[in-house]
C-alpha positions, 0 to 999 in steps of 0.5 A: 353239097354243092350248096352246103359248100355255097353257104360257108363263105356267107357263114365266114363273113357273118362270123364276127372277127376277134382281132382289135380295133385299128387304134393307136391305144389298141394296136399299141402305137402310142408315143412312148420314151425308151431310156437309152441307158449310158455309162453315165447314166447307170453309173450315176443312177446306182451311185445316188441310190447308194448314197441316199440308202446310205444316208437313210440307214445311218440316220435310222441306226442312229435315232433306234440307238439313241432310244432308252430301254430297260427290259426285265426279265421277272418269271425267274425273279418270281420263281415261286409264283411260277412254280405255283401257277403250274398247277391250274388248281390255284388259279384263284390264288393271288401271288404277289412279288417284286423287282427292284431296279435301277435307271442309271439315266433319266427316261426323258420324253414319253416312256411306254412300258411294254410286257414280253413274251418268248417261246409263245407262238402266237402263229399257229395256224389254229390259234390265229383263227380260234375267235368271232369277229362277229362276236367281237363286234358285239352280234349275237351270233352261235359261237358253235358254228365258229372257228372258236372250239374247243372254247365256244361253250361250257357241258352245260351250254352256256356260250363264253364270251370273248370265245377262242383259244387267242381270247382265253390264253389272254395276258392278265399279270398286273404291273404297276412302277413305284419310284423309290424318292429318297425315304419316300415311296412314289407310285408312277402314273400310268395310262391305260387307255389310249394304247389301241388303235383306232380302228380297233376301238371303234370298228374292230372292237364294239360292245352289245347295245344294252342299257349296262354291261352286265345285262348285255353280256347275261347268259354268257360266261367268262372263258375258263383261263379268265378270273373274271367277265369280260364286262369287268376288265375294267369297272373304273371306266366304262369306255374300257370295259368289255370287247372295247378294253385296251388290253384285250385289244391289244392281246387279240392282235397275233404276232408273227413271231414266237418272241414279242412285246405288246405295249401294256401302259403309258408313262403319264407325264405329271408332277415329279415326272413331267419330263419323263422317268427320272434316274433312281432306284424303281420297284415292280409291284406285279401280281402274278398270273400268266403261267409260262413254265409249260411252254419254257417261255420266260416273260418280261416288262419293258420300259421305252423312249420313243423317236421320230423313227419309232422304237429301238429296232435297227432292222430297217437302218441296217437293211437301208445300209446294206441295199446303200452299199450294194448299190454303190459297190455295184457302181463301182465294180462297174465304172472299173471294167469301164475303165478297164476294157472289160465293158466297152 
């Protein structure tokens, strides 16, 4: 027993210490600045913050209100086509409709065309993950091991390209714009490329390596709701075909809300439209393919200009105004309490 007690102090000395080093950094003795809050500094901070936020918010709201925008609900105006699309067996029957509208004012500058959907929930968990990023990178993958189910393969084992519920439900209406000038009808030139992000076009989406796209996608089949295979999305431009098609890339970027809009085309500024869209009578020619009746949805086509702060959404400006008003009111209340003696 005595021998055991004699070894205890030696073991304690040999055990390494867990105390931090005696340095300024580890002992928290570095020089620091602790602000001394006074009434003057607090009030000036509140009022300056309020003035800044109010100024920025008012500028953003005025900028958003200067955007010219027109939105047309064509799901109701194309009611005959909508009824035709209620039956999925009519998928190969083409249905065309026209929607006339009038621009009361010129839309100067760059004009963007969007399609909008209402009551379409892209934010459902199973819908969001129903894709194969490896397949969209052009890799040869087994889609049955991905999250694409049930849109992976057909009964005969042929894989779908692209697979998944997002790709299968791709928006496929075709929209053309015509300008009724005097007694003639002029088609408005639209740009279908350059609408997606550079990272999407060059990093996230790539076509399989092959001498041509048709052979690259050999042994695959289109998704069930598509009218043509992926290598025929744009037969006129090879750089906008397959997985790197702008319309496909933009659709694969799912929305967080049930009502959303996606960029569809940009107005090409040339000839009659060098300065934008002049005021006058216009017509949308629509090839109606995307059904919305079953989920009680609606479809819109939107023409909008752009300003330095973005589109016509005033949310950011309103948020700045609310924060600025809150800071100003808090500063005013603090000053009143100081003057009345409530605060020392």
